[in-house]
N, C-alpha and C positions, 0 to 999 in steps of 0.2 A: 503494500500501499504505500503510495505515493503521499507524503504530510508537506503541508501548503506553506510555504515561508515567508513570512511576512516582508513587505517590500524593502523595509527597512533595516532588514537583517541582509539584504543583499547586498555585495560589495558593488553591484553592476545594474543596471534597468536597460531593460530595451527602448527606443525613443518612446514610440508610441505609450510605452507604459508611463514613463515619465512626463509625457505631456499632459496624459490625461489625468493625472495624479493632482497637476498644476490648472488643469482643465484649459488648457491651450492648445495651438497646432503646431506639428512638425515644424513649421516654419519659424514658429515662436520659438521654439527651443532654441532652432540655431539662431536668433536673433539675441538672446539668452549668452549663446557662447559665445557671440562677436563681441557685445561687451563686458565679455570675462565674467559673467555671473554662473554659469555651471562649465563644466570641464566634462568633453568626453572623451573617449577613446576607441580604439580599434580593436574588437576581438574575434579571430576567425573573418576579417571581411564585413563584418557588421559594426555599425555605430552604436552604442552604448555609452551611456549617461552614468559617469560616477554617482554612486548614492551619496557621498558623505558631498561633493557637490551640492546636489538637488537640498540634502539638508540644509547645511550652510546658507544657500540661496532662501531657502524658507526660513531660517531663523534672522535672518538679514531687514527682512521687510518689516515696515512699521505698521502696525496695528492702524487702522483706518477706521470710521464709523460714518454713517450719513448723519448723524445728529450732529446738529448745528451747521449744518451746509445751508446754503440758501433753496429757499423750495423751486423747482425749476420752472416751475408756473409763474411763480413772483419773478424769477428772472426774464422771461419772456415779457411779460406786462409791460 
């Protein structure tokens, strides 16, 4: 029986998995790499994401809440 390993316990993640965790596209993943926010590597010809870089990126993001933001309708008025 194959045991499922939580994504955070894997050293590397396929691009589609990492993109899904962030809720962005594959091209969005490449933008983050070009900005220096994530680290990709090649394994057997496949491009994968270093899980540590994904965790570091998530921890570096500031929390955001729409509370206190101007109402979109009020801005248009």
